[in-house]
Structure formats: structure tokens, C-alpha cells
C-alpha positions as CSV (number, residue, x, y, z in Angstrom):
1,X,-20.3,5.1,44.7
2,X,-16.3,5.1,45.1
3,X,-16.5,1.2,44.4
4,X,-18.0,2.0,41.0
5,X,-15.7,5.0,40.2
6,X,-12.5,2.6,41.3
7,X,-13.8,-0.1,39.1
8,X,-14.6,2.3,36.2
9,X,-11.2,3.8,36.5
10,X,-9.6,-0.2,36.4
11,X,-11.5,-1.1,33.5
12,X,-10.3,2.2,31.7
13,X,-6.7,1.7,32.8
14,X,-6.5,-1.9,31.6
15,X,-7.9,-0.9,28.2
16,X,-5.0,1.6,27.6
17,X,-2.6,-0.7,28.4
18,X,-4.2,-3.4,26.3
19,X,-4.1,-0.6,23.4
20,X,0.1,-0.4,24.5
21,X,0.3,-3.5,24.0
22,X,-1.6,-3.6,20.3
23,X,0.6,-0.7,19.5
24,X,3.6,-2.3,20.3
25,X,3.0,-5.3,18.7
26,X,2.0,-3.5,15.4
27,X,5.5,-1.5,15.9
28,X,7.6,-4.9,15.9
29,X,5.7,-5.5,12.5
30,X,7.9,-4.8,9.0
31,X,7.5,-1.5,7.8
32,X,4.6,-0.7,5.3
33,X,4.6,1.8,2.7
34,X,4.3,2.8,-0.8
35,X,7.5,3.0,-2.9
36,X,7.7,6.8,-4.0
37,X,9.1,7.0,-7.0
38,X,6.7,3.9,-7.9
39,X,3.3,5.1,-6.8
40,X,2.2,6.9,-9.8
41,X,1.2,5.4,-13.2
42,X,0.1,7.8,-16.1
43,X,-1.5,5.9,-19.0
44,X,-1.6,7.5,-22.0
45,X,-3.8,7.5,-25.2
46,X,-2.5,4.3,-27.6
47,X,0.2,5.8,-29.8
48,X,0.1,9.3,-28.7
49,X,3.4,11.1,-27.4
50,X,3.5,11.4,-23.2
51,X,1.9,14.8,-23.0
52,X,-0.2,15.8,-19.7
53,X,-3.3,16.2,-22.9
54,X,-3.1,12.9,-24.2
55,X,-3.5,11.0,-20.6
56,X,-6.1,8.7,-20.7
57,X,-5.9,8.0,-16.7
58,X,-3.5,8.5,-14.0
59,X,-3.3,6.0,-11.2
60,X,-1.7,6.3,-7.6
61,X,-1.4,4.4,-4.8
62,X,-3.0,6.2,-2.1
63,X,-2.1,4.5,0.6
64,X,-0.6,1.3,2.1
65,X,-2.0,-0.4,5.2
66,X,-1.2,-3.6,7.0
67,X,-1.2,-5.8,10.0
68,X,1.2,-8.5,10.9
69,X,1.3,-11.7,13.1
70,X,4.6,-12.8,14.2
71,X,5.5,-16.4,15.2
72,X,8.5,-16.8,17.1
73,X,8.2,-20.4,17.6
74,X,8.5,-21.0,13.3
75,X,10.4,-17.5,13.1
76,X,8.0,-16.3,10.5
77,X,5.6,-13.1,9.9
78,X,2.4,-13.0,8.4
79,X,1.8,-9.8,6.9
80,X,-2.1,-8.7,5.3
81,X,-1.5,-5.6,3.4
82,X,-4.5,-3.4,2.2
83,X,-3.3,-1.1,-1.1
84,X,-5.8,1.8,-1.9
85,X,-5.7,2.8,-5.4
86,X,-7.2,5.8,-6.8
87,X,-7.3,6.7,-10.1
88,X,-8.6,9.9,-12.3
89,X,-9.2,11.0,-15.8
90,X,-11.1,13.5,-17.5
91,X,-14.9,13.1,-17.3
92,X,-16.1,12.1,-20.6
93,X,-19.3,10.0,-19.9
94,X,-18.1,6.8,-20.9
95,X,-17.8,4.1,-18.6
96,X,-14.5,2.5,-18.6
97,X,-12.4,-0.4,-16.7
98,X,-8.5,-0.6,-16.7
99,X,-6.4,-3.5,-14.9
100,X,-3.4,-1.8,-13.2
101,X,-0.3,-4.1,-12.0
102,X,1.0,-3.3,-8.9
103,X,4.0,-5.1,-6.6
104,X,4.1,-6.0,-3.0
105,X,8.2,-6.4,-2.5
106,X,9.8,-7.3,0.9
107,X,13.3,-6.0,1.6
108,X,16.0,-6.5,4.3
109,X,18.2,-3.4,4.2
110,X,18.8,-3.0,0.3
111,X,17.9,-6.4,-0.9
112,X,15.0,-7.8,-2.2
113,X,13.6,-10.6,-0.5
114,X,10.8,-11.7,-2.5
115,X,8.4,-9.8,-4.8
116,X,4.6,-10.7,-5.5
117,X,3.0,-9.7,-8.5
118,X,-0.7,-8.5,-8.4
119,X,-3.5,-6.7,-11.0
120,X,-6.1,-4.6,-9.4
121,X,-9.4,-3.6,-11.7
122,X,-10.2,0.1,-11.5
123,X,-13.7,0.8,-12.5
124,X,-14.8,4.2,-13.8
125,X,-18.9,5.1,-13.7
126,X,-19.9,7.0,-16.7
127,X,-18.9,10.6,-16.3
128,X,-17.0,9.9,-13.2
129,X,-13.4,11.6,-13.0
130,X,-12.2,9.6,-9.6
131,X,-12.4,6.0,-8.7
132,X,-10.9,4.3,-6.3
133,X,-10.7,0.5,-4.9
134,X,-8.9,-1.2,-2.0
135,X,-6.9,-4.4,-3.0
136,X,-6.1,-6.8,0.2
137,X,-3.1,-8.8,-1.1
138,X,-3.1,-12.4,0.0
139,X,-1.0,-12.9,3.0
140,X,2.5,-12.3,2.7
141,X,5.0,-14.6,4.7
142,X,8.3,-13.8,5.6
143,X,10.9,-15.9,6.9
144,X,13.0,-14.3,9.5
145,X,16.6,-14.8,9.0
146,X,19.0,-16.1,11.7
147,X,19.3,-13.0,14.4
148,X,17.0,-10.4,12.3
149,X,13.5,-9.1,13.7
150,X,10.0,-8.2,11.9
151,X,11.3,-4.9,12.2
152,X,14.4,-5.4,10.1
153,X,12.7,-5.9,6.9
154,X,10.2,-3.6,5.2
155,X,6.9,-3.9,2.6
156,X,7.3,-2.1,-0.3
157,X,4.5,-1.8,-2.7
158,X,4.7,-0.1,-6.1
159,X,3.4,-0.3,-9.6
160,X,6.0,-2.0,-12.4
161,X,7.1,1.5,-14.3
162,X,9.3,1.6,-17.2
163,X,12.4,4.4,-17.7
164,X,10.1,6.0,-19.5
165,X,7.4,6.0,-17.2
166,X,10.1,7.2,-14.4
167,X,11.2,10.2,-16.7
168,X,7.9,11.3,-17.1
169,X,6.9,11.4,-13.7
170,X,10.3,13.2,-12.9
171,X,9.5,15.8,-15.4
172,X,6.3,16.8,-13.8
173,X,7.1,16.6,-10.2
174,X,7.1,13.6,-7.4
175,X,3.4,13.6,-6.9
176,X,1.9,14.2,-10.5
177,X,-0.9,16.5,-11.5
């Protein structure tokens, strides 16, 4: 009985250590986040002024999650990024589909190293007021500069907004309605 308990304790300890190794490995990855100022887009009815009563739909980058593989030999990082988008609208009974542009940018300090454009499709079922979609961006490769580590970089996800979009977001507050 004591041997079985010791064996189970050893297996549990090895499992905990393996979990720590995985966490440490992820901690070495670049930070992956939604860019706050570019994470909400309000789309207005065609020709209508930018007013809350004219919002056709609002889409937000709800969450960004990623993992990476770091190659010490080639000094490259391969990052896989999931982008969770959540769109809302007034329930009107009609189905609707919208294409939403977003980007994945790799930064190092205040410098943009690379930027990749993508498009997601948001679909509302009849009468549905909320639609969610998860987009998996193709592998984002980061070539590490001499003397830099993966954690010196950051992956930012956002939507390309106009100055008018940004101004509207600021008038209604950071997190929208």
C-alpha cells in the first residue's frame, strides 16, 4: 500500500513539474493581446450619421489567445493565434452576414515589425442579437533579432479603424455600449 501511495505521489509530482515546464515555455512567448483602442468597431447604417440609434452592428475583439514554438536553432518563433470576435445588433428577425477586417501586428518596443491583414465573417441567424466567431490566424512567424528573445516582442490584434471610428469610440467610452 505504501509503495502504491509513493508511486502515485511521484507521478503527481512529475505531472506538476511538467505543468510548470509548459507554463514557463508559454511565458517565454511574445505577449498576445487585443489592442484596446482598436478592439471595437461600430458599423452604422449606410448614409446615417454616427449616432447610437443608427448602429447596424457592433463588433469587438473579445479575447486573444495564442501559443508559440520557439526555435533556438533558427532564432524564429511560430505563433498560433485565436481571435474571438463578438458582434451585437438589435434583434430584427432578418439573417445577416458581415465581413470584418482585423489585423495581427508584431511589435518590438514601439516599432511595428510586421502586420498581417485578415477578414472574419460574422453571421447572425434570424432574430439573433449576438453572433460569435473564433478565427485562427495562420501561423505568425517572428524572426528574432540578434540579442532579442521571444518575450521582447508582442503580438497585437485589432481592427483597422478610421479617425472617425476612434473618435466615436472615445465619445461613448472605451468599452462601448
